[in-house]
DRENPA-3360 file (N, C-alpha, C; in nm, 2 decimals, always signed):
BEGIN
1 = XXXXXXXX = +10.15/+11.49/+11.62/+10.10/+11.58/+11.52/+10.14/+11.72/+11.54 ~ +10.17/+11.76/+11.67/+10.22/+11.89/+11.69/+10.35/+11.92/+11.62 ~ +10.44/+11.83/+11.63/+10.57/+11.85/+11.55/+10.55/+11.86/+11.40 ~ +10.45/+11.78/+11.35/+10.42/+11.79/+11.21/+10.37/+11.93/+11.18 ~ +10.27/+11.98/+11.26/+10.21/+12.11/+11.23/+10.31/+12.22/+11.25 ~ +10.41/+12.20/+11.33/+10.51/+12.31/+11.35/+10.64/+12.28/+11.28 ~ +10.64/+12.19/+11.18/+10.75/+12.16/+11.09/+10.88/+12.13/+11.16 ~ +10.88/+12.05/+11.27/+11.00/+12.01/+11.34/+11.05/+11.88/+11.28;
9 = XXXXXXXX = +11.11/+11.89/+11.17/+11.16/+11.77/+11.09/+11.25/+11.68/+11.18 ~ +11.34/+11.74/+11.25/+11.44/+11.66/+11.33/+11.36/+11.58/+11.44 ~ +11.26/+11.63/+11.50/+11.19/+11.56/+11.60/+11.10/+11.45/+11.54 ~ +11.05/+11.48/+11.43/+10.96/+11.38/+11.36/+11.04/+11.26/+11.32 ~ +11.15/+11.28/+11.25/+11.24/+11.17/+11.20/+11.30/+11.09/+11.31 ~ +11.33/+11.16/+11.43/+11.38/+11.09/+11.54/+11.29/+10.98/+11.60 ~ +11.16/+11.00/+11.57/+11.06/+10.90/+11.61/+11.04/+10.78/+11.52 ~ +11.11/+10.78/+11.41/+11.10/+10.67/+11.32/+11.20/+10.56/+11.35;
17 = XXXXXXXX = +11.17/+10.43/+11.32/+11.26/+10.32/+11.33/+11.36/+10.35/+11.22 ~ +11.48/+10.29/+11.23/+11.59/+10.31/+11.13/+11.54/+10.26/+10.99 ~ +11.45/+10.16/+10.99/+11.40/+10.10/+10.86/+11.25/+10.14/+10.85 ~ +11.21/+10.25/+10.91/+11.07/+10.30/+10.90/+11.04/+10.34/+10.76 ~ +10.91/+10.34/+10.72/+10.87/+10.37/+10.58/+10.75/+10.46/+10.58 ~ +10.75/+10.55/+10.48/+10.63/+10.63/+10.44/+10.59/+10.58/+10.30 ~ +10.46/+10.55/+10.29/+10.41/+10.50/+10.16/+10.31/+10.59/+10.10 ~ +10.33/+10.64/+9.98/+10.24/+10.72/+9.90/+10.20/+10.63/+9.78;
25 = XXXXXXXX = +10.08/+10.61/+9.76/+10.03/+10.54/+9.64/+10.01/+10.63/+9.53 ~ +9.98/+10.58/+9.41/+9.95/+10.67/+9.29/+10.07/+10.69/+9.21 ~ +10.05/+10.79/+9.12/+10.15/+10.83/+9.02/+10.17/+10.98/+9.03 ~ +10.25/+11.03/+9.12/+10.28/+11.17/+9.13/+10.41/+11.18/+9.19 ~ +10.46/+11.30/+9.21/+10.59/+11.33/+9.26/+10.64/+11.25/+9.38 ~ +10.55/+11.23/+9.48/+10.59/+11.15/+9.60/+10.55/+11.01/+9.60 ~ +10.50/+10.95/+9.49/+10.46/+10.81/+9.49/+10.58/+10.72/+9.50 ~ +10.57/+10.63/+9.59/+10.67/+10.53/+9.62/+10.67/+10.51/+9.77;
33 = XXXXXXXX = +10.76/+10.42/+9.81/+10.79/+10.40/+9.96/+10.92/+10.48/+9.99 ~ +10.92/+10.56/+10.09/+11.03/+10.63/+10.14/+11.08/+10.56/+10.26 ~ +11.19/+10.48/+10.24/+11.23/+10.39/+10.35/+11.37/+10.44/+10.41 ~ +11.37/+10.44/+10.54/+11.49/+10.48/+10.62/+11.49/+10.63/+10.65 ~ +11.56/+10.66/+10.76/+11.55/+10.80/+10.81/+11.59/+10.90/+10.71 ~ +11.69/+10.88/+10.63/+11.74/+10.98/+10.54/+11.63/+11.01/+10.43 ~ +11.57/+10.90/+10.38/+11.46/+10.92/+10.28/+11.34/+10.98/+10.34 ~ +11.31/+10.95/+10.47/+11.19/+11.01/+10.54/+11.22/+11.16/+10.56;
41 = XXXXXXXX = +11.34/+11.19/+10.60/+11.37/+11.33/+10.62/+11.35/+11.41/+10.49 ~ +11.40/+11.36/+10.38/+11.38/+11.42/+10.25/+11.23/+11.43/+10.21 ~ +11.16/+11.33/+10.25/+11.01/+11.33/+10.22/+10.94/+11.44/+10.30 ~ +10.98/+11.46/+10.42/+10.92/+11.57/+10.50/+10.97/+11.71/+10.45 ~ +11.09/+11.72/+10.40/+11.14/+11.85/+10.34/+11.05/+11.88/+10.22 ~ +11.02/+11.79/+10.14/+10.93/+11.81/+10.02/+10.79/+11.84/+10.07 ~ +10.74/+11.77/+10.17/+10.61/+11.80/+10.22/+10.60/+11.94/+10.27 ~ +10.69/+11.98/+10.35/+10.68/+12.11/+10.41/+10.70/+12.22/+10.31;
49 = XXXXXXXX = +10.77/+12.19/+10.20/+10.78/+12.29/+10.09/+10.65/+12.31/+10.02 ~ +10.57/+12.20/+10.01/+10.45/+12.20/+9.93/+10.33/+12.25/+10.01 ~ +10.32/+12.21/+10.14/+10.20/+12.23/+10.22/+10.22/+12.32/+10.35 ~ +10.11/+12.37/+10.39/+10.10/+12.44/+10.52/+10.07/+12.34/+10.62 ~ +10.05/+12.37/+10.75/+10.02/+12.28/+10.86/+9.87/+12.25/+10.85 ~ +9.82/+12.17/+10.94/+9.68/+12.13/+10.96/+9.67/+11.98/+10.96 ~ +9.71/+11.91/+11.06/+9.69/+11.76/+11.07/+9.63/+11.73/+11.20 ~ +9.52/+11.66/+11.20/+9.46/+11.63/+11.33/+9.43/+11.48/+11.34;
57 = XXXXXXXX = +9.46/+11.42/+11.45/+9.43/+11.28/+11.47/+9.28/+11.26/+11.49 ~ +9.22/+11.15/+11.44/+9.08/+11.13/+11.46/+9.05/+11.00/+11.55 ~ +9.12/+10.89/+11.52/+9.09/+10.77/+11.60/+9.23/+10.70/+11.62 ~ +9.23/+10.63/+11.73/+9.35/+10.55/+11.77/+9.31/+10.41/+11.80 ~ +9.38/+10.32/+11.74/+9.36/+10.17/+11.77/+9.48/+10.11/+11.83 ~ +9.46/+10.04/+11.94/+9.58/+9.98/+12.01/+9.56/+9.83/+12.01 ~ +9.67/+9.77/+11.97/+9.68/+9.62/+11.97/+9.76/+9.58/+12.09 ~ +9.71/+9.48/+12.16/+9.78/+9.42/+12.28/+9.81/+9.53/+12.38;
65 = XXXXXXXX = +9.71/+9.58/+12.44/+9.72/+9.69/+12.54/+9.80/+9.66/+12.66 ~ +9.81/+9.53/+12.69/+9.89/+9.49/+12.81/+10.04/+9.46/+12.78 ~ +10.08/+9.48/+12.66/+10.22/+9.44/+12.62/+10.31/+9.55/+12.67 ~ +10.43/+9.51/+12.69/+10.54/+9.61/+12.72/+10.58/+9.69/+12.60 ~ +10.66/+9.79/+12.62/+10.70/+9.88/+12.51/+10.76/+9.81/+12.40 ~ +10.84/+9.70/+12.42/+10.91/+9.63/+12.32/+10.82/+9.56/+12.22 ~ +10.70/+9.53/+12.27/+10.61/+9.45/+12.18/+10.48/+9.52/+12.15 ~ +10.46/+9.64/+12.19/+10.33/+9.71/+12.17/+10.32/+9.75/+12.02;
73 = XXXXXXXX = +10.20/+9.76/+11.98/+10.17/+9.80/+11.84/+10.05/+9.89/+11.84 ~ +10.07/+10.01/+11.79/+9.96/+10.11/+11.79/+9.95/+10.16/+11.65 ~ +9.82/+10.18/+11.60/+9.79/+10.24/+11.48/+9.70/+10.36/+11.50 ~ +9.74/+10.47/+11.44/+9.66/+10.60/+11.45/+9.61/+10.63/+11.32 ~ +9.48/+10.64/+11.31/+9.41/+10.69/+11.19/+9.40/+10.84/+11.20 ~ +9.44/+10.91/+11.09/+9.43/+11.05/+11.10/+9.36/+11.11/+10.98 ~ +9.31/+11.23/+10.99/+9.24/+11.30/+10.89/+9.32/+11.43/+10.87 ~ +9.36/+11.47/+10.75/+9.43/+11.59/+10.74/+9.36/+11.69/+10.64;
81 = XXXXXXXX = +9.38/+11.81/+10.66/+9.34/+11.92/+10.57/+9.46/+12.00/+10.55 ~ +9.50/+12.01/+10.42/+9.62/+12.08/+10.39/+9.60/+12.18/+10.28 ~ +9.67/+12.29/+10.28/+9.67/+12.39/+10.17/+9.81/+12.39/+10.11 ~ +9.81/+12.36/+9.97/+9.94/+12.36/+9.91/+9.98/+12.50/+9.88 ~ +10.10/+12.52/+9.82/+10.16/+12.65/+9.80/+10.09/+12.73/+9.69 ~ +10.00/+12.66/+9.62/+9.92/+12.73/+9.52/+9.79/+12.78/+9.58 ~ +9.76/+12.75/+9.71/+9.64/+12.80/+9.78/+9.53/+12.70/+9.77 ~ +9.55/+12.58/+9.71/+9.44/+12.48/+9.70/+9.43/+12.40/+9.82;
89 = XXXXXXXX = +9.31/+12.37/+9.87/+9.28/+12.30/+9.99/+9.25/+12.15/+9.96 ~ +9.31/+12.06/+10.03/+9.30/+11.92/+10.01/+9.27/+11.85/+10.14 ~ +9.20/+11.74/+10.14/+9.18/+11.66/+10.26/+9.21/+11.51/+10.22 ~ +9.26/+11.44/+10.32/+9.28/+11.30/+10.31/+9.28/+11.23/+10.44 ~ +9.29/+11.10/+10.44/+9.30/+11.02/+10.56/+9.43/+10.93/+10.55 ~ +9.48/+10.89/+10.66/+9.60/+10.81/+10.66/+9.61/+10.73/+10.79 ~ +9.72/+10.66/+10.80/+9.74/+10.57/+10.92/+9.89/+10.58/+10.95 ~ +9.92/+10.58/+11.08/+10.06/+10.57/+11.13/+10.06/+10.45/+11.22;
97 = XXXXXXXX = +10.16/+10.37/+11.20/+10.18/+10.25/+11.28/+10.31/+10.25/+11.36 ~ +10.30/+10.23/+11.49/+10.41/+10.23/+11.58/+10.43/+10.09/+11.64 ~ +10.56/+10.06/+11.66/+10.59/+9.93/+11.73/+10.71/+9.96/+11.81 ~ +10.71/+9.91/+11.94/+10.82/+9.93/+12.03/+10.85/+10.08/+12.05 ~ +10.75/+10.17/+12.04/+10.77/+10.31/+12.06/+10.83/+10.39/+11.95 ~ +10.85/+10.33/+11.83/+10.89/+10.41/+11.71/+10.80/+10.39/+11.60 ~ +10.80/+10.48/+11.51/+10.71/+10.47/+11.39/+10.77/+10.37/+11.29 ~ +10.70/+10.28/+11.25/+10.75/+10.18/+11.15/+10.68/+10.20/+11.01;
105 = XXXXXXXX = +10.56/+10.27/+11.01/+10.50/+10.29/+10.88/+10.40/+10.40/+10.89 ~ +10.40/+10.48/+10.78/+10.30/+10.59/+10.76/+10.24/+10.56/+10.62 ~ +10.11/+10.56/+10.61/+10.05/+10.54/+10.48/+9.93/+10.64/+10.47 ~ +9.94/+10.72/+10.36/+9.83/+10.81/+10.33/+9.73/+10.74/+10.23 ~ +9.60/+10.77/+10.24/+9.50/+10.71/+10.16/+9.43/+10.82/+10.08 ~ +9.44/+10.82/+9.95/+9.37/+10.91/+9.87/+9.28/+10.84/+9.78 ~ +9.16/+10.89/+9.76/+9.06/+10.83/+9.68/+9.03/+10.90/+9.55 ~ +9.08/+11.02/+9.53/+9.06/+11.09/+9.41/+9.20/+11.12/+9.35;
113 = XXXXXXXX = +9.23/+11.04/+9.25/+9.37/+11.05/+9.19/+9.39/+11.18/+9.12 ~ +9.29/+11.24/+9.06/+9.31/+11.37/+8.99/+9.34/+11.48/+9.09 ~ +9.27/+11.47/+9.21/+9.30/+11.57/+9.31/+9.44/+11.55/+9.37 ~ +9.48/+11.42/+9.39/+9.61/+11.39/+9.44/+9.72/+11.45/+9.35 ~ +9.70/+11.44/+9.22/+9.81/+11.49/+9.13/+9.81/+11.65/+9.14 ~ +9.69/+11.71/+9.16/+9.69/+11.86/+9.17/+9.76/+11.90/+9.30 ~ +9.76/+11.82/+9.40/+9.82/+11.86/+9.53/+9.97/+11.89/+9.51 ~ +10.03/+11.81/+9.42/+10.18/+11.82/+9.41/+10.22/+11.90/+9.29;
121 = XX = +10.13/+11.97/+9.23/+10.17/+12.05/+9.11/+10.27/+12.16/+9.16 ~ +10.38/+12.17/+9.09/+10.48/+12.27/+9.13/+10.46/+12.40/+9.07;
% end
């Protein structure tokens, strides 16, 4: 989360698997699955252009705690509070899933579609 809060795009993307994915649901600028390091890098560029920092982890779930790095699977549930470039404050929750030490999936969960669309107003 520190790299996210300090906008270290290169360090963030380096942690993703080559076929890692970021999934945004809904119907707005970022809706869809951003798959692969190039698409993920572009997704973070858009994110950093739109929002300030403020992402904090809340809970961590570990599956198969005795597994070695090649087979471990970790999911981190996070809660974020972001301010967009228009000065509007938004909160959401999401999940990051790691396998074998790399990020394989990030999924944001938004429950208020109207607010979600306001977040990405240019």
